[in-house]
C-alpha positions, -999 to +999 in steps of 0.1 A: +834-383+673+798-374+678+788-372+714+772-402+729+749-381+751+715-393+741+679-386+753+671-409+781+647-437+772+623-451+797+615-488+796+578-481+792+557-452+780+552-422+802+523-420+825+500-447+839+507-481+823+490-514+822+511-544+813+502-553+776+500-590+784+493-613+813+521-633+828+510-664+809+508-646+776+542-630+782+557-664+788+543-676+755+554-646+735+589-648+749+591-685+740+583-675+704+609-647+705+635-672+718+626-695+689+633-668+663+664-655+681+675-686+699+705-695+721+725-718+700+749-743+716+771-773+706+753-806+713+779-817+738+762-810+771+737-831+791+721-802+810+709-781+781+674-766+785+645-765+761+652-728+755+685-737+739+690-749+703+715-776+703+733-785+671+758-812+663+794-803+670+803-809+634+776-785+622+786-759+648+823-761+637+813-760+600+793-728+606+821-712+626+846-722+600+825-707+572+823-674+591+860-674+597+867-679+560+842-655+545+839-626+569+865-599+571+876-594+607+856-624+617+849-627+654+871-649+675+858-681+688+848-667+722+829-637+707+812-660+682+801-683+710+787-654+730+768-642+699+754-676+691+746-684+727+726-651+732+688-654+731+662-626+731+650-632+767+685-627+780+685-591+771+666-568+795+664-540+769+649-564+744+621-572+769+616-535+776+614-525+739+590-554+732+567-542+761+568-506+749+560-517+713+530-538+724+517-513+750+523-480+732+526-486+695+501-515+688+464-507+682+442-521+708+423-544+685+456-559+673+468-562+708+436-580+719+439-603+689+475-611+698+465-618+734+438-641+723+462-662+702+488-663+730+461-674+755+449-701+732+485-714+729+486-717+767+457-742+767+457-778+758+428-775+733+440-742+718+476-755+715+464-787+698+443-767+672+470-741+665+502-762+667+492-798+665+506-804+699+487-806+732+518-794+751+519-755+752+545-740+729+566-726+757+571-761+771+583-774+737+620-777+728+633-751+703+633-775+673+596-783+677+588-746+681+607-739+648+587-766+631+555-750+644+565-716+630+573-732+596+539-748+595+522-715+604+540-697+575+527-724+551+492-727+566+461-723+545+448-701+573+459-665+565+458-653+601+485-679+610+507-668+581+504-632+593+509-641+630+542-659+622+554-630+600+546-604+626+563-624+654+594-629+633+596-592+624+590-581+659+617-604+673+643-594+647+636-557+651+638-557+689+669-579+689+688-559+662+681-527+683+692-541+716+717-570+711+749-565+731+768-590+709+756-582+674+773-548+672+805-563+685+808-592+661+795-573+630+816-542+633+786-520+630+791-487+650+760-474+665+774-439+663+798-429+634+832-418+645+844-398+615+830-363+623+824-338+651+789-326+660+780-298+636+769-263+643+732-257+651+707-229+655+699-221+692+662-225+691+640-209+717+607-226+724+577-210+741+572-223+777+542-221+800+539-223+838+519-248+857+482-239+856+447-253+851+432-227+827+439-229+790+468-207+778+458-183+750+484-173+724+477-149+695+496-148+661+490-139+625+498-174+613+499-207+631+517-236+612+510-270+626+541-291+618+578-282+615+586-306+586+594-299+550+561-282+542+557-263+574+593-251+575+591-235+540+558-219+549+573-205+581+602-189+563+582-173+535+554-160+558+578-147+584+600-130+558+568-114+544+564-096+578+538-117+595+540-130+631+544-168+627+541-195+653+553-230+643+541-259+666+549-296+666+541-325+688+577-337+685+608-323+702+641-308+690+674-327+694+707-308+686+736-324+666+753-334+699+725-359+704+726-372+668+726-396+652+706-415+677+709-452+682+682-472+664+665-480+697+663-443+707+655-430+673+625-453+670+611-437+702+621-401+697+623-395+659+597-416+642+560-418+645+545-447+665+579-461+676+592-464+640+564-483+623+528-479+614+514-512+601+485-512+577+453-529+587+460-561+568+496-561+579+508-561+543+529-529+545+549-510+572+550-472+570+580-454+584+573-417+591+593-390+608+581-374+640+608-350+652+615-313+650+620-309+613+597-338+605+607-362+577+635-337+567+654-347+598+654-384+592+654-387+554+684-397+533+694-364+516+680-374+482+666-343+464+649-352+432+626-327+414+592-336+402+595-353+368+580-340+336+555-368+331+542-364+366+538-326+362+520-333+329+496-357+346+488-333+373+483-304+349+464-321+321+447-351+337+439-334+370+432-299+357+459-283+378+476-263+351+500-246+375+523-277+376+533-271+339+541-235+344+576-219+347+564-207+381+563-242+395+598-247+381+609-216+399+595-230+432+615-262+427+647-244+419+642-219+448+640-246+475+668-266+460+690-235+459+684-228+496+695-264+505+725-264+482+712-293+463+738-307+439+751-339+424+786-325+420+800-335+455+790-371+457+814-399+467+795-431+460+798-459+485+801-496+474+763-501+470+758-471+449+787-479+427+773-514+422+740-498+410+757-474+386+782-498+372+759-528+370+733-507+352+758-495+326+769-531+319+733-542+313+723-511+292+700-497+319+699-460+326+712-449+359+723-416+373+735-398+404+709-385+428+713-348+439+718-343+476+707-315+499+741-312+516+749-276+509+772-283+480+796-304+501+804-341+503+786-359+530+798-394+535+775-407+562+751-435+563+735-427+596+714-397+586+682-418+587+684-414+625+695-377+625+725-359+610+750-352+637+773-333+613+744-309+605+756-311+568+722-323+556+703-290+549+669-302+561+643-279+577+661-277+611+693-264+594+679-242+567+643-230+565+634-229+602+665-208+612+656-185+583+621-182+598+635-176+633+657-148+620+626-132+605+608-133+638+590-167+638+583-183+671+583-220+680+566-245+703+577-281+707+557-308+724+523-294+713+498-320+700+471-301+680+437-317+685+416-296+662+412-265+642+389-239+657+362-221+636+343-189+641+309-206+636+293-240+637+293-242+599+331-248+600+338-222+573+362-196+589+392-209+608+404-188+637+430-210+653+439-243+668+435-261+702+457-289+717+478-301+746+513-290+754+538-311+773+570-296+786+603-312+790+612-324+825+635-305+850+666-321+834+657-309+799+648-344+787+615-360+776+617-392+797+600-400+829+564-397+841+541-369+831+540-359+868+575-345+863+564-323+834+540-295+828+508-304+808+486-275+796+457-270+773+467-243+748+445-223+724+463-204+696+442-177+678+454-169+643+443-151+612+455-180+591+459-217+600+483-239+580+481-276+586+515-292+577+516-323+599+521-348+572+501-373+552+493-394+582+483-367+607+470-338+586+437-356+576+433-367+612+434-330+623+409-321+597+385-349+606+388-341+643+379-305+635+345-316+622+351-312+585+328-335+566+345-337+531+345-374+524+377-370+504+397-363+535+421-392+542+415-409+508+437-411+477+467-423+498+499-432+479+528-449+496+555-459+470+555-495+482+589-513+482+605-547+482+640-551+496+667-574+485+703-579+498+734-588+479+765-603+496+800-595+482+834-610+489+848-576+498+844-557+530+815-535+520+808-517+554+774-507+541+767-482+569+794-459+554+788-433+528+757-415+514+726-436+517+709-430+483+732-413+458+722-433+426+690-445+409+682-468+380+653-453+361+649-478+331+617-493+346+599-462+359+573-461+331+563-497+325+527-489+316+532-458+294+513-438+320+541-430+344+537-461+366+566-484+372+595-489+395+629-474+403+659-494+416+677-476+445+700-483+474+686-482+509+696-473+544+719-499+559+712-496+596+706-532+609+671-529+622+659-507+593+671-533+569+675-568+582+642-569+601+626-577+567+652-604+558+638-639+555+638-661+586+639-699+581+656-709+614+675-692+642+710-705+632+706-695+595+693-660+604+721-653+629+747-665+604+732-643+577+732-614+601+769-618+605+773-611+567+759-576+572+792-559+567+795-577+533+760-567+522+745-540+501+708-533+503+686-523+474+649-515+468+625-518+440+602-488+447+569-484+428+551-452+418+518-467+428+487-463+407+463-477+433+455-461+466+444-465+502+432-442+529+439-428+564+413-428+592+415-424+630+418-453+653+385-454+672+402-457+706+436-440+704+428-415+677+461-422+660+462-426+622+452-460+608+461-471+573+439-491+550+462-500+521+472-532+503+498-531+475+478-540+444+484-568+419+491-541+393+518-523+414+533-555+428+540-567+392+560-536+386+580-541+418+588-577+408+602-563+375+625-541+395+636-570+417+646-591+387+665-562+372+682-554+405+692-590+409+708-589+375+727-558+384+741-574+415+750-606+396+771-589+370+788-569+397+800-602+414+775-607+442+781-641+458+745-643+473+713-625+464+685-625+490+650-612+480+631-604+512+601-626+501+592-656+522+595-688+503+621-675+478+655-691+485+686-669+480+706-673+449+740-686+460+768-684+434+786-717+427+822-712+438+833-743+420+818-731+387+836-697+391+869-714+398+864-737+368+856-709+344+885-687+356+909-717+352+897-725+317+905-690+306+888-691+273+853-699+286+828-672+278+813-653+308+776-662+306+767-632+328+729-631+335+724-658+309+738-683+334+712-711+333+712-715+371+706-678+376+679-676+350+661-705+365+663-688+399+648-656+384+620-676+369+613-691+404+613-656+419+587-644+394+566-676+398+564-673+436+558-635+434+554-610+462+518-614+472+513-607+509+520-621+534+550-636+517+560-602+503+571-576+529+564-540+518+580-511+537+572-475+527+589-443+536+569-420+514+534-409+522+514-387+498+479-376+487+455-380+517+443-344+513+445-343+476+448-310+457+420-307+430+406-284+404+371-288+418+357-293+453+342-327+446+375-342+436+397-333+465+403-315+498+423-284+489+424-260+459+454-251+438+465-226+464+462-251+493+430-237+508+406-263+522+376-263+500+346-246+516+366-228+542+383-195+548+418-190+563+425-228+565+452-244+544+471-277+541+507-275+529+526-308+530+528-340+509+492-349+517+481-324+490+499-343+462+474-351+433+490-385+430+523-402+438+553-381+430+574-411+417+605-396+434+614-388+470+587-363+479+608-338+498+615-313+470+580-315+455+565-310+490+587-279+495+580-265+461+543-268+465+546-252+500+567-224+486+538-217+462+511-220+488+528-199+514+537-171+490+501-169+479+490-167+516+515-139+521+500-120+491+465-125+506+477-111+539+491-081+522+459-076+502+475-083+469+456-103+443+472-134+429+466-158+401+482-191+392+501-173+364+514-145+387+551-143+396+558-150+432 
């Protein structure tokens, strides 16, 4: 079994800290949290408090009886009582995670807006306006609070819709990551027990002593970012004989500390605590921030760039390289290094449902190649780090190759800007930023006073910015570059989730996460825009946070069905774009993006098709994660009647009840805020272009108008890849870095040249 030794997590962010809310505001928000995740009791006591949801004894018994009949290894009465009785404010780690999220991961303008609403709810006039009651919400009984939340979700005032949605998601996320009872009653193991920690490369990271003057480091090439793009660049440039230094703001965690719990992973392995929310709150971006970048927390899916996308980039964008055999060689080369194959896949229940249901309906579905070194990897926890080290991401493959060729590494180094030789910002000569050491225990917890903090300047002949679609444009902007295209043309592959419940014990956290895909709807407009249907990661807070909330009892009961659920996504290749820009206070990436009407329509088509797939595969319940859309519940009496009759035809997806439900789903639609849109793919914010006016970098990754400065990550994509971006990112980086190597050797190179 993987070691349970995990990086220590402090209750609040390192360094000086101000409480994110006043005492009164905190009381109000915890009352809302306790409404969403309430303490549920039988209505048999006379001394219950307003913070408890009392339900009739007959209703309580009916709920318990239903769970006992439908859930495999259902909790005993005592465990079920403990689970239902638990409320959010009873859990110290819930409160700590909530404070951390508000203080450290919420933009200041959003935090001020939240504080304003919470303060208003504490006053007689404000409460009357916002809730319809003069009594503050924290003094109301739970059933009144629930009614208030319902009215907010249906209000004609958009800000109230959004406030209710955000409070609901925040409560569910923090509870699923910290609940001491959920894991016990659901059977979900926070750490898988079917493998030993895998082998790992013994990285050595540059260290600096305490001091006040800037440290100066010199190298041939500095690569900012250790993810999929940066790692490939490091390997190629080091193996070409150059001195290479790879730096990253994140830290390295060996297999013995992986996979992390969802709570720890949110803090240590993802950007901004696990979620970057768009300005209008319509979409939540999940981005890796660990040594190895997104390649450390992705799901092993390794799809090459499709022909119609390559054609678009070559013919419509003028980047002819993408239709050459050379680009295909780049794709094949990076896949070969990672042992990408579809020959060693053992599909879990959800992926079998997708393949077999698609076949029954005449849809096209196929296995998704995995970067697991040509071996079977049956683990659903890789989204929080691969403890078996079987996933051949950057940390296991390209970065060790770079190290063996002499590359050096620096963790905990936040690059602030690129340095230039002159004020015209034309010739890059290095980077500048802040390095923060680990503490004396080798961990990254605790106050900054226990760690060494130094300004570091790295002088280099070539600078490669590979810090991802969110951060690479921020570094370029901070460096004084004025190209208005920087940060624009952002693509995000927006997604809608849905859950299907089955009679059998699914145990969805087991097996490869994404090993199949339905592609029948990927080109709905004839121009390469549409949707794919895929399985998704089945870790509780990464899935059920988006599940609809109507009341506390229903949500808790639905959560107990987790072990019987499969999760699916309808994921669009988006046509319409957004942009990245720096927060004016924190400097962190902000995202201006709303899933367009055009792209949302494609996603709905995928939802309808996915629901049909699950229906023909026997799902007893289908839950779209769209507020206002009730789940489809199969009629058990109808099933029994049909099976008894024997000669009754199976109506399949022509079942009138099911068809009526699909029509209702399409009628309601997925317009925000009802529709929740997660995104795990970020592309295009430093677009590659054939001319300087149309993008940020040229076909070889060089930033237009500069010397010695390159971008090599998914931010250079000319448009959305339409598939998981890892392999495309790596292939483009293979091309860019080999051309840099030729430049450094003084060898001329053209697009048509062999690498």
